[in-house]
VEXSEBA-412995 format. One record per residue: x, y, z of N, C-alpha, C, CB in turn; residue number from 1. Coordinates in steps of 0.02 Angstrom, whole numbers, padded with zeros to 5 digits, always signed. Glycine has a CB too. Example, Ala and Ser with C-alpha at 12.3 -4.5 7.8 and 13.67 -1.06 7.14 Angstrom:
((+00660; -00284; +00390); (+00615; -00225; +00390); (+00660; -00165; +00390); (+00565; -00224; +00452); 1)
((+00642; -00112; +00354); (+00684; -00053; +00357); (+00645; +00002; +00394); (+00704; -00030; +00286); 2)
//
This chain:
((+00659; -00348; -00150); (+00601; -00308; -00130); (+00594; -00247; -00174); (+00608; -00288; -00057); 1)
((+00650; -00210; -00186); (+00647; -00151; -00228); (+00621; -00167; -00298); (+00715; -00117; -00232); 2)
((+00643; -00225; -00324); (+00621; -00245; -00391); (+00546; -00259; -00392); (+00660; -00307; -00416); 3)
((+00521; -00291; -00338); (+00450; -00306; -00334); (+00409; -00242; -00331); (+00436; -00350; -00273); 4)
((+00432; -00194; -00291); (+00396; -00131; -00285); (+00396; -00094; -00352); (+00427; -00088; -00231); 5)
((+00454; -00091; -00385); (+00458; -00055; -00448); (+00414; -00087; -00501); (+00530; -00051; -00473); 6)
((+00412; -00154; -00501); (+00369; -00190; -00548); (+00296; -00173; -00536); (+00380; -00265; -00543); 7)
((+00277; -00170; -00472); (+00209; -00153; -00453); (+00192; -00082; -00474); (+00199; -00161; -00378); 8)
((+00238; -00035; -00466); (+00226; +00034; -00485); (+00215; +00041; -00559); (+00285; +00078; -00463); 9)
((+00253; +00004; -00599); (+00243; +00006; -00671); (+00174; -00020; -00689); (+00298; -00036; -00707); 10)
((+00155; -00076; -00657); (+00090; -00106; -00673); (+00032; -00061; -00654); (+00083; -00173; -00636); 11)
((+00041; -00021; -00601); (-00011; +00024; -00578); (-00010; +00091; -00613); (-00006; +00034; -00504); 12)
((+00040; +00101; -00657); (+00043; +00163; -00695); (+00079; +00219; -00660); (-00024; +00185; -00712); 13)
((+00115; +00205; -00606); (+00151; +00256; -00569); (+00222; +00264; -00591); (+00149; +00242; -00495); 14)
((+00244; +00223; -00637); (+00312; +00228; -00664); (+00309; +00210; -00738); (+00361; +00180; -00625); 15)
((+00353; +00239; -00778); (+00351; +00226; -00851); (+00369; +00154; -00867); (+00398; +00273; -00888); 16)
((+00335; +00126; -00915); (+00350; +00058; -00937); (+00382; +00061; -01006); (+00286; +00014; -00938); 17)
((+00417; +00009; -01023); (+00449; +00006; -01088); (+00396; +00005; -01143); (+00494; -00057; -01094); 18)
((+00411; +00038; -01199); (+00365; +00041; -01255); (+00354; -00028; -01284); (+00390; +00089; -01309); 19)
((+00292; -00043; -01303); (+00275; -00108; -01332); (+00241; -00098; -01399); (+00230; -00148; -01284); 20)
((+00251; -00146; -01442); (+00218; -00144; -01508); (+00143; -00153; -01499); (+00247; -00198; -01555); 21)
((+00103; -00119; -01540); (+00031; -00127; -01534); (+00010; -00199; -01548); (-00005; -00080; -01582); 22)
((-00040; -00223; -01509); (-00063; -00291; -01517); (-00110; -00298; -01577); (-00099; -00315; -01455); 23)
((-00120; -00359; -01598); (-00164; -00373; -01655); (-00236; -00372; -01632); (-00146; -00440; -01687); 24)
((-00280; -00339; -01670); (-00350; -00335; -01653); (-00386; -00395; -01683); (-00381; -00269; -01680); 25)
((-00424; -00430; -01640); (-00462; -00488; -01662); (-00536; -00478; -01647); (-00437; -00552; -01628); 26)
((-00578; -00512; -01685); (-00651; -00509; -01675); (-00674; -00572; -01639); (-00688; -00500; -01742); 27)
((-00713; -00563; -01586); (-00738; -00620; -01547); (-00814; -00616; -01543); (-00707; -00620; -01475); 28)
((-00847; -00672; -01554); (-00919; -00676; -01547); (-00937; -00671; -01473); (-00947; -00742; -01579); 29)
((-00975; -00620; -01454); (-00991; -00609; -01384); (-01030; -00668; -01354); (-01031; -00545; -01376); 30)
((-01067; -00704; -01395); (-01106; -00760; -01370); (-01062; -00819; -01350); (-01157; -00782; -01422); 31)
((-00999; -00818; -01373); (-00954; -00873; -01357); (-00916; -00862; -01292); (-00906; -00885; -01414); 32)
((-00921; -00801; -01265); (-00883; -00785; -01204); (-00913; -00822; -01144); (-00884; -00708; -01191); 33)
((-00870; -00851; -01104); (-00891; -00886; -01043); (-00853; -00858; -00983); (-00879; -00962; -01050); 34)
((-00888; -00853; -00927); (-00857; -00830; -00865); (-00826; -00890; -00830); (-00909; -00795; -00819); 35)
((-00768; -00880; -00800); (-00735; -00934; -00763); (-00755; -00935; -00690); (-00659; -00927; -00769); 36)
((-00792; -00884; -00668); (-00815; -00878; -00599); (-00890; -00867; -00599); (-00777; -00820; -00562); 37)
((-00929; -00906; -00562); (-01002; -00898; -00565); (-01029; -00840; -00525); (-01034; -00960; -00541); 38)
((-00991; -00815; -00476); (-01016; -00760; -00435); (-00958; -00717; -00410); (-01056; -00787; -00376); 39)
((-00971; -00652; -00403); (-00921; -00606; -00374); (-00957; -00556; -00330); (-00881; -00569; -00431); 40)
((-00920; -00528; -00282); (-00946; -00475; -00240); (-00941; -00409; -00277); (-00908; -00471; -00172); 41)
((-00983; -00361; -00260); (-00983; -00297; -00295); (-00966; -00239; -00247); (-01050; -00284; -00328); 42)
((-00926; -00252; -00196); (-00907; -00198; -00151); (-00869; -00144; -00190); (-00862; -00225; -00094); 43)
((-00882; -00081; -00172); (-00850; -00024; -00205); (-00781; -00013; -00174); (-00894; +00040; -00199); 44)
((-00733; -00051; -00198); (-00665; -00048; -00169); (-00625; +00010; -00199); (-00629; -00114; -00180); 45)
((-00585; +00040; -00158); (-00537; +00091; -00180); (-00467; +00066; -00166); (-00550; +00160; -00145); 46)
((-00420; +00087; -00208); (-00352; +00061; -00203); (-00301; +00118; -00194); (-00335; +00020; -00265); 47)
((-00247; +00101; -00160); (-00192; +00148; -00150); (-00127; +00113; -00171); (-00188; +00173; -00076); 48)
((-00076; +00153; -00184); (-00011; +00126; -00201); (+00023; +00100; -00137); (+00033; +00179; -00235); 49)
((+00043; +00036; -00135); (+00078; +00011; -00076); (+00147; +00041; -00069); (+00083; -00065; -00079); 50)
((+00169; +00047; -00008); (+00238; +00068; +00006); (+00279; +00005; +00021); (+00241; +00119; +00066); 51)
((+00343; +00014; +00029); (+00386; -00044; +00045); (+00363; -00076; +00111); (+00460; -00023; +00051); 52)
((+00339; -00034; +00157); (+00317; -00059; +00222); (+00251; -00096; +00217); (+00311; -00002; +00272); 53)
((+00202; -00068; +00180); (+00136; -00100; +00176); (+00135; -00157; +00127); (+00084; -00048; +00157); 54)
((+00185; -00161; +00083); (+00189; -00216; +00035); (+00210; -00281; +00070); (+00239; -00199; -00021); 55)
((+00255; -00274; +00119); (+00284; -00332; +00152); (+00231; -00370; +00192); (+00341; -00311; +00198); 56)
((+00221; -00433; +00174); (+00175; -00476; +00210); (+00103; -00472; +00188); (+00179; -00462; +00281); 57)
((+00087; -00423; +00145); (+00017; -00415; +00124); (-00004; -00473; +00080); (+00007; -00348; +00087); 58)
((-00060; -00506; +00094); (-00084; -00559; +00050); (-00103; -00530; -00018); (-00144; -00596; +00080); 59)
((-00090; -00568; -00071); (-00106; -00546; -00139); (-00149; -00599; -00172); (-00041; -00533; -00180); 60)
((-00204; -00577; -00203); (-00248; -00624; -00237); (-00290; -00588; -00289); (-00293; -00661; -00187); 61)
((-00321; -00627; -00333); (-00360; -00600; -00389); (-00423; -00565; -00362); (-00380; -00656; -00438); 62)
((-00442; -00512; -00395); (-00500; -00472; -00372); (-00564; -00514; -00368); (-00512; -00414; -00420); 63)
((-00571; -00565; -00410); (-00632; -00607; -00408); (-00637; -00648; -00345); (-00633; -00652; -00469); 64)
((-00581; -00657; -00309); (-00582; -00696; -00247); (-00608; -00656; -00188); (-00512; -00721; -00232); 65)
((-00617; -00590; -00198); (-00638; -00547; -00143); (-00705; -00571; -00113); (-00644; -00474; -00167); 66)
((-00704; -00586; -00048); (-00765; -00603; -00010); (-00802; -00664; -00037); (-00812; -00545; -00010); 67)
((-00766; -00711; -00067); (-00799; -00774; -00087); (-00814; -00817; -00025); (-00754; -00813; -00137); 68)
((-00773; -00810; +00026); (-00785; -00843; +00090); (-00787; -00787; +00142); (-00730; -00898; +00108); 69)
((-00844; -00776; +00174); (-00849; -00718; +00218); (-00895; -00730; +00278); (-00873; -00657; +00179); 70)
((-00884; -00689; +00329); (-00924; -00693; +00390); (-00980; -00641; +00388); (-00879; -00681; +00452); 71)
((-01035; -00658; +00420); (-01091; -00612; +00432); (-01115; -00621; +00504); (-01149; -00623; +00380); 72)
((-01147; -00570; +00532); (-01181; -00581; +00596); (-01235; -00634; +00588); (-01212; -00514; +00623); 73)
((-01246; -00674; +00639); (-01296; -00727; +00634); (-01366; -00700; +00621); (-01297; -00767; +00699); 74)
((-01378; -00637; +00639); (-01444; -00606; +00628); (-01460; -00601; +00554); (-01446; -00537; +00660); 75)
((-01410; -00607; +00510); (-01422; -00602; +00438); (-01427; -00670; +00404); (-01366; -00561; +00406); 76)
((-01434; -00723; +00444); (-01437; -00791; +00415); (-01494; -00798; +00365); (-01445; -00843; +00470); 77)
((-01554; -00775; +00382); (-01611; -00783; +00336); (-01598; -00747; +00270); (-01675; -00756; +00369); 78)
((-01568; -00688; +00273); (-01551; -00651; +00212); (-01501; -00690; +00170); (-01522; -00582; +00230); 79)
((-01449; -00717; +00202); (-01399; -00756; +00166); (-01430; -00819; +00136); (-01341; -00775; +00213); 80)
((-01474; -00851; +00171); (-01507; -00910; +00145); (-01548; -00894; +00082); (-01552; -00942; +00198); 81)
((-01584; -00838; +00084); (-01622; -00818; +00024); (-01576; -00806; -00035); (-01664; -00755; +00039); 82)
((-01519; -00773; -00021); (-01471; -00759; -00075); (-01443; -00824; -00104); (-01413; -00716; -00048); 83)
((-01428; -00872; -00062); (-01400; -00935; -00085); (-01450; -00975; -00127); (-01375; -00977; -00027); 84)
((-01513; -00974; -00107); (-01565; -01007; -00146); (-01569; -00975; -00215); (-01634; -01004; -00110); 85)
((-01569; -00909; -00217); (-01572; -00872; -00281); (-01510; -00886; -00323); (-01579; -00797; -00268); 86)
((-01452; -00885; -00290); (-01389; -00896; -00326); (-01385; -00967; -00354); (-01330; -00883; -00280); 87)
((-01407; -01017; -00316); (-01404; -01086; -00339); (-01443; -01094; -00404); (-01431; -01133; -00285); 88)
((-01503; -01067; -00407); (-01544; -01072; -00468); (-01510; -01036; -00526); (-01614; -01043; -00455); 89)
((-01481; -00977; -00512); (-01446; -00938; -00564); (-01386; -00977; -00590); (-01424; -00870; -00535); 90)
((-01347; -01005; -00545); (-01286; -01041; -00565); (-01303; -01101; -00608); (-01247; -01063; -00503); 91)
((-01354; -01138; -00590); (-01373; -01197; -00629); (-01399; -01177; -00698); (-01427; -01237; -00592); 92)
((-01435; -01121; -00701); (-01464; -01098; -00764); (-01411; -01076; -00814); (-01512; -01041; -00752); 93)
((-01356; -01049; -00789); (-01305; -01020; -00833); (-01242; -01063; -00839); (-01285; -00952; -00807); 94)
((-01241; -01121; -00807); (-01182; -01164; -00810); (-01177; -01200; -00877); (-01184; -01216; -00753); 95)
((-01117; -01201; -00904); (-01104; -01236; -00967); (-01042; -01278; -00961); (-01098; -01187; -01025); 96)
((-01024; -01315; -01013); (-00965; -01359; -01010); (-00900; -01320; -01004); (-00963; -01403; -01071); 97)
((-00899; -01258; -01026); (-00836; -01219; -01025); (-00840; -01155; -00983); (-00817; -01201; -01095); 98)
((-00887; -01154; -00936); (-00894; -01095; -00894); (-00967; -01074; -00888); (-00853; -01037; -00922); 99)
((-00979; -01011; -00871); (-01046; -00986; -00859); (-01062; -00931; -00909); (-01053; -00960; -00787); 100)
((-01125; -00929; -00932); (-01145; -00879; -00981); (-01160; -00812; -00949); (-01205; -00903; -01019); 101)
((-01168; -00810; -00884); (-01179; -00748; -00847); (-01150; -00756; -00777); (-01255; -00729; -00845); 102)
((-01142; -00700; -00743); (-01111; -00702; -00677); (-01158; -00671; -00626); (-01043; -00664; -00678); 103)
((-01163; -00702; -00568); (-01208; -00678; -00515); (-01170; -00626; -00473); (-01232; -00737; -00471); 104)
((-01190; -00563; -00480); (-01157; -00509; -00443); (-01191; -00500; -00375); (-01159; -00442; -00484); 105)
((-01154; -00511; -00322); (-01182; -00506; -00255); (-01179; -00434; -00229); (-01144; -00554; -00206); 106)
((-01236; -00401; -00228); (-01240; -00334; -00200); (-01266; -00340; -00129); (-01288; -00288; -00244); 107)
((-01220; -00337; -00082); (-01235; -00349; -00012); (-01226; -00284; +00027); (-01190; -00405; +00017); 108)
((-01276; -00265; +00066); (-01268; -00207; +00110); (-01218; -00224; +00165); (-01337; -00184; +00139); 109)
((-01175; -00177; +00181); (-01123; -00190; +00230); (-01137; -00154; +00296); (-01055; -00168; +00202); 110)
((-01129; -00190; +00349); (-01135; -00164; +00417); (-01085; -00202; +00460); (-01208; -00171; +00445); 111)
((-01067; -00176; +00519); (-01015; -00208; +00558); (-01028; -00282; +00574); (-01005; -00171; +00622); 112)
((-00979; -00323; +00557); (-00979; -00393; +00579); (-00953; -00396; +00650); (-00937; -00438; +00532); 113)
((-00901; -00357; +00663); (-00874; -00347; +00730); (-00871; -00271; +00741); (-00802; -00380; +00739); 114)
((-00897; -00247; +00796); (-00904; -00175; +00807); (-00847; -00146; +00848); (-00970; -00161; +00842); 115)
((-00836; -00081; +00837); (-00788; -00044; +00877); (-00725; -00024; +00839); (-00768; -00084; +00936); 116)
((-00695; +00031; +00860); (-00636; +00057; +00826); (-00576; +00011; +00832); (-00618; +00125; +00854); 117)
((-00575; -00033; +00882); (-00519; -00079; +00892); (-00537; -00150; +00871); (-00497; -00079; +00966); 118)
((-00587; -00157; +00828); (-00612; -00223; +00809); (-00558; -00267; +00776); (-00671; -00217; +00762); 119)
((-00515; -00236; +00735); (-00464; -00276; +00701); (-00414; -00305; +00751); (-00426; -00234; +00648); 120)
((-00392; -00264; +00799); (-00346; -00288; +00850); (-00379; -00343; +00892); (-00323; -00230; +00894); 121)
((-00442; -00334; +00909); (-00478; -00384; +00948); (-00486; -00449; +00908); (-00546; -00358; +00970); 122)
((-00499; -00442; +00843); (-00504; -00501; +00800); (-00439; -00541; +00800); (-00522; -00480; +00728); 123)
((-00384; -00507; +00789); (-00319; -00541; +00788); (-00305; -00577; +00853); (-00263; -00491; +00773); 124)
((-00325; -00546; +00908); (-00314; -00577; +00974); (-00358; -00639; +00983); (-00328; -00527; +01029); 125)
((-00421; -00635; +00963); (-00467; -00690; +00973); (-00448; -00752; +00932); (-00537; -00669; +00954); 126)
((-00422; -00741; +00872); (-00405; -00797; +00828); (-00331; -00816; +00832); (-00424; -00781; +00755); 127)
((-00295; -00782; +00877); (-00223; -00794; +00886); (-00185; -00786; +00819); (-00211; -00866; +00914); 128)
((-00202; -00731; +00785); (-00171; -00716; +00721); (-00124; -00657; +00725); (-00223; -00704; +00668); 129)
((-00089; -00645; +00670); (-00041; -00590; +00665); (-00069; -00537; +00619); (+00028; -00614; +00641); 130)
((-00071; -00475; +00643); (-00096; -00419; +00602); (-00047; -00404; +00545); (-00106; -00355; +00645); 131)
((-00075; -00398; +00484); (-00035; -00383; +00425); (-00067; -00325; +00386); (-00027; -00446; +00380); 132)
((-00032; -00297; +00337); (-00061; -00244; +00297); (-00121; -00267; +00256); (-00008; -00215; +00251); 133)
((-00154; -00218; +00227); (-00212; -00230; +00185); (-00193; -00272; +00124); (-00243; -00164; +00162); 134)
((-00238; -00315; +00099); (-00222; -00356; +00041); (-00211; -00315; -00023); (-00276; -00407; +00029); 135)
((-00173; -00344; -00068); (-00161; -00316; -00134); (-00199; -00359; -00184); (-00084; -00313; -00152); 136)
((-00244; -00328; -00222); (-00284; -00365; -00271); (-00254; -00359; -00341); (-00356; -00340; -00270); 137)
((-00265; -00410; -00380); (-00238; -00412; -00448); (-00292; -00432; -00498); (-00179; -00462; -00451); 138)
((-00276; -00421; -00561); (-00315; -00450; -00616); (-00272; -00505; -00646); (-00336; -00395; -00670); 139)
((-00295; -00533; -00701); (-00254; -00585; -00734); (-00190; -00557; -00761); (-00294; -00618; -00789); 140)
((-00187; -00491; -00775); (-00129; -00462; -00808); (-00089; -00414; -00765); (-00151; -00427; -00869); 141)
((-00119; -00385; -00713); (-00082; -00335; -00674); (-00114; -00326; -00605); (-00079; -00268; -00712); 142)
((-00077; -00297; -00557); (-00106; -00281; -00492); (-00150; -00220; -00497); (-00051; -00270; -00441); 143)
((-00202; -00218; -00454); (-00246; -00160; -00451); (-00222; -00110; -00398); (-00317; -00181; -00436); 144)
((-00191; -00135; -00346); (-00167; -00093; -00292); (-00185; -00123; -00225); (-00195; -00023; -00298); 145)
((-00169; -00086; -00173); (-00183; -00108; -00105); (-00251; -00080; -00084); (-00127; -00086; -00055); 146)
((-00293; -00122; -00055); (-00361; -00102; -00037); (-00359; -00047; +00016); (-00402; -00162; -00013); 147)
((-00390; +00009; +00001); (-00393; +00064; +00049); (-00439; +00046; +00107); (-00417; +00129; +00014); 148)
((-00418; +00064; +00168); (-00456; +00050; +00229); (-00462; -00025; +00242); (-00526; +00082; +00224); 149)
((-00416; -00063; +00214); (-00418; -00135; +00224); (-00370; -00158; +00278); (-00402; -00170; +00160); 150)
((-00374; -00222; +00293); (-00329; -00254; +00342); (-00324; -00327; +00325); (-00356; -00244; +00415); 151)
((-00276; -00361; +00355); (-00273; -00434; +00350); (-00243; -00461; +00415); (-00231; -00456; +00289); 152)
((-00260; -00523; +00429); (-00236; -00559; +00488); (-00213; -00628; +00465); (-00292; -00564; +00544); 153)
((-00151; -00644; +00480); (-00123; -00709; +00461); (-00142; -00762; +00512); (-00046; -00704; +00453); 154)
((-00176; -00815; +00489); (-00189; -00873; +00532); (-00135; -00925; +00525); (-00258; -00904; +00515); 155)
((-00118; -00941; +00462); (-00062; -00985; +00446); (-00029; -00956; +00384); (-00085; -01060; +00435); 156)
((+00022; -00989; +00360); (+00057; -00965; +00300); (+00010; -00961; +00241); (+00115; -01010; +00284); 157)
((-00041; -01004; +00238); (-00085; -01007; +00180); (-00157; -00986; +00194); (-00084; -01075; +00152); 158)
((-00171; -00964; +00254); (-00239; -00944; +00272); (-00238; -00875; +00305); (-00271; -00996; +00320); 159)
((-00277; -00829; +00276); (-00280; -00761; +00303); (-00353; -00738; +00309); (-00241; -00712; +00258); 160)
((-00367; -00699; +00360); (-00428; -00661; +00363); (-00412; -00591; +00337); (-00457; -00658; +00436); 161)
((-00462; -00557; +00309); (-00451; -00490; +00283); (-00518; -00455; +00277); (-00414; -00492; +00214); 162)
((-00516; -00391; +00260); (-00578; -00356; +00250); (-00571; -00281; +00251); (-00628; -00376; +00301); 163)
((-00626; -00247; +00268); (-00629; -00174; +00271); (-00650; -00154; +00342); (-00678; -00145; +00218); 164)
((-00619; -00102; +00368); (-00635; -00079; +00435); (-00634; -00003; +00439); (-00585; -00109; +00486); 165)
((-00675; +00024; +00484); (-00674; +00096; +00498); (-00688; +00104; +00572); (-00726; +00135; +00455); 166)
((-00704; +00165; +00593); (-00715; +00178; +00664); (-00775; +00139; +00692); (-00725; +00252; +00676); 167)
((-00822; +00121; +00649); (-00881; +00083; +00671); (-00865; +00010; +00684); (-00937; +00089; +00620); 168)
((-00813; -00015; +00650); (-00795; -00085; +00658); (-00774; -00117; +00593); (-00852; -00124; +00688); 169)
((-00776; -00183; +00591); (-00759; -00221; +00530); (-00822; -00232; +00490); (-00725; -00289; +00549); 170)
((-00826; -00201; +00432); (-00886; -00205; +00390); (-00884; -00262; +00339); (-00897; -00140; +00354); 171)
((-00824; -00283; +00320); (-00814; -00342; +00279); (-00762; -00385; +00314); (-00791; -00324; +00206); 172)
((-00781; -00448; +00329); (-00734; -00495; +00359); (-00736; -00558; +00318); (-00752; -00510; +00434); 173)
((-00681; -00572; +00283); (-00679; -00628; +00236); (-00616; -00669; +00248); (-00681; -00603; +00163); 174)
((-00610; -00723; +00211); (-00552; -00767; +00217); (-00526; -00787; +00149); (-00569; -00830; +00259); 175)
((-00461; -00795; +00143); (-00430; -00819; +00081); (-00386; -00878; +00100); (-00389; -00763; +00046); 176)
((-00395; -00934; +00064); (-00356; -00994; +00075); (-00315; -01007; +00011); (-00400; -01055; +00093); 177)
((-00250; -01006; +00018); (-00207; -01020; -00039); (-00213; -01093; -00059); (-00135; -01002; -00024); 178)
((-00191; -01109; -00119); (-00193; -01178; -00143); (-00156; -01224; -00095); (-00161; -01183; -00213); 179)
((-00188; -01279; -00077); (-00158; -01328; -00032); (-00166; -01312; +00041); (-00087; -01334; -00047); 180)
((-00205; -01259; +00057); (-00213; -01239; +00127); (-00257; -01288; +00165); (-00243; -01169; +00131); 181)
((-00242; -01296; +00229); (-00282; -01337; +00274); (-00336; -01291; +00304); (-00238; -01371; +00330); 182)
((-00400; -01308; +00293); (-00453; -01263; +00317); (-00466; -01269; +00392); (-00516; -01277; +00279); 183)
((-00426; -01310; +00427); (-00435; -01317; +00499); (-00426; -01250; +00535); (-00386; -01368; +00527); 184)
((-00378; -01210; +00511); (-00365; -01145; +00542); (-00426; -01099; +00536); (-00304; -01112; +00510); 185)
((-00459; -01101; +00479); (-00518; -01059; +00469); (-00576; -01083; +00513); (-00540; -01059; +00395); 186)
((-00584; -01149; +00518); (-00636; -01176; +00561); (-00624; -01156; +00634); (-00638; -01253; +00556); 187)
((-00561; -01159; +00655); (-00544; -01139; +00724); (-00559; -01066; +00736); (-00470; -01154; +00738); 188)
((-00544; -01024; +00685); (-00559; -00952; +00691); (-00634; -00940; +00697); (-00530; -00914; +00630); 189)
((-00673; -00977; +00658); (-00746; -00971; +00661); (-00772; -00988; +00730); (-00779; -01017; +00608); 190)
((-00748; -01043; +00758); (-00770; -01065; +00824); (-00747; -01016; +00878); (-00744; -01135; +00839); 191)
((-00687; -00988; +00870); (-00662; -00939; +00918); (-00704; -00876; +00918); (-00588; -00921; +00903); 192)
((-00724; -00853; +00859); (-00765; -00793; +00855); (-00834; -00804; +00885); (-00772; -00770; +00782); 193)
((-00861; -00864; +00876); (-00928; -00879; +00901); (-00931; -00881; +00978); (-00952; -00945; +00873); 194)
((-00874; -00884; +01011); (-00874; -00883; +01084); (-00897; -00816; +01112); (-00805; -00900; +01110); 195)
((-00885; -00763; +01073); (-00903; -00696; +01097); (-00949; -00658; +01050); (-00840; -00656; +01108); 196)
((-00959; -00683; +00990); (-01000; -00648; +00940); (-01035; -00700; +00897); (-00957; -00600; +00897); 197)
((-01101; -00691; +00889); (-01139; -00737; +00847); (-01126; -00721; +00774); (-01215; -00733; +00863); 198)
((-01088; -00764; +00741); (-01072; -00754; +00670); (-01086; -00818; +00631); (-00998; -00733; +00662); 199)
((-01094; -00811; +00566); (-01099; -00867; +00520); (-01043; -00859; +00469); (-01169; -00871; +00485); 200)
((-01024; -00914; +00437); (-00971; -00913; +00387); (-00999; -00940; +00322); (-00909; -00955; +00411); 201)
((-00997; -00899; +00270); (-01027; -00916; +00205); (-00973; -00931; +00154); (-01073; -00860; +00181); 202)
((-00981; -00987; +00119); (-00939; -01002; +00060); (-00986; -00998; +00000); (-00904; -01074; +00066); 203)
((-00983; -00942; -00035); (-01031; -00930; -00089); (-01025; -00981; -00145); (-01022; -00861; -00117); 204)
((-00964; -00994; -00168); (-00956; -01040; -00225); (-00976; -01111; -00207); (-00885; -01039; -00251); 205)
((-00963; -01131; -00146); (-00982; -01198; -00124); (-01055; -01201; -00102); (-00938; -01221; -00066); 206)
((-01088; -01143; -00099); (-01159; -01139; -00082); (-01174; -01172; -00014); (-01201; -01171; -00136); 207)
((-01139; -01147; +00037); (-01149; -01174; +00103); (-01135; -01121; +00156); (-01104; -01236; +00114); 208)
((-01164; -01132; +00215); (-01155; -01087; +00272); (-01140; -01128; +00334); (-01218; -01043; +00283); 209)
((-01087; -01110; +00370); (-01075; -01137; +00436); (-01116; -01094; +00484); (-00998; -01137; +00455); 210)
((-01163; -01125; +00518); (-01208; -01086; +00561); (-01193; -01095; +00635); (-01280; -01106; +00548); 211)
((-01153; -01145; +00653); (-01136; -01155; +00723); (-01104; -01222; +00734); (-01198; -01149; +00766); 212)
((-01105; -01244; +00796); (-01077; -01309; +00813); (-01119; -01341; +00868); (-01003; -01303; +00836); 213)
((-01118; -01407; +00871); (-01156; -01444; +00922); (-01114; -01451; +00985); (-01177; -01513; +00895); 214)
((-01146; -01476; +01038); (-01111; -01485; +01101); (-01055; -01537; +01095); (-01159; -01507; +01156); 215)
((-01060; -01581; +01045); (-01008; -01631; +01034); (-00951; -01605; +00991); (-01039; -01693; +01001); 216)
((-00959; -01544; +00965); (-00905; -01514; +00925); (-00915; -01519; +00850); (-00841; -01546; +00942); 217)
((-00970; -01551; +00828); (-00984; -01557; +00757); (-01009; -01490; +00729); (-01035; -01613; +00743); 218)
((-00990; -01474; +00668); (-01011; -01412; +00637); (-01082; -01419; +00609); (-00962; -01391; +00581); 219)
((-01120; -01366; +00615); (-01188; -01364; +00587); (-01184; -01326; +00521); (-01239; -01330; +00637); 220)
((-01204; -01359; +00467); (-01198; -01332; +00399); (-01266; -01328; +00367); (-01150; -01374; +00356); 221)
((-01279; -01272; +00333); (-01341; -01264; +00294); (-01324; -01257; +00221); (-01383; -01203; +00319); 222)
((-01362; -01292; +00178); (-01354; -01287; +00105); (-01423; -01277; +00073); (-01319; -01350; +00076); 223)
((-01426; -01239; +00019); (-01491; -01229; -00015); (-01513; -01293; -00052); (-01487; -01171; -00065); 224)
//
């Protein structure tokens, strides 16, 4: 644990790192650059240095994964549908054999998905999850830090809910599924939340929205 923390501190610039030889400068044609991700969220995230206590159990993932799968109040369904129609056309226009020539930046206004100062505790109870520290985001080369005012809830070893919360409630509620994860846990969480709060679940990259369920238990899905 101490080694992990010290490594993280070096990467975040809070501890001295060993001197390295200067790298070789190369010239790259900007027109040849391709994005590996077609869309990202543009939330103004702030980061703090994790402590040994907040590091333990915190989910860690690449910054581009932030809010790729997220919840919204059902009242925002029409807005989300318009965004997905726009994004689908953008993604098709910029898709190439080796990536995308441009990236769709999602600028979404944030308001409580779940309201109240105790929304995170209530969320964990409703989905039968375990409260964990805020997620730690990384780039391809180093960690960025622990998300300030963030939280996470463990559903299974490979499935977590996470987001941003304040006294008004949970303003960002998203999910991260590790490689090989069973999405049954996320589906169950969605259905559990809908028992007391009208929410939708958006998968931006898959271009789909879970809008509800039928009396027989089948999921209702909308796609552009």
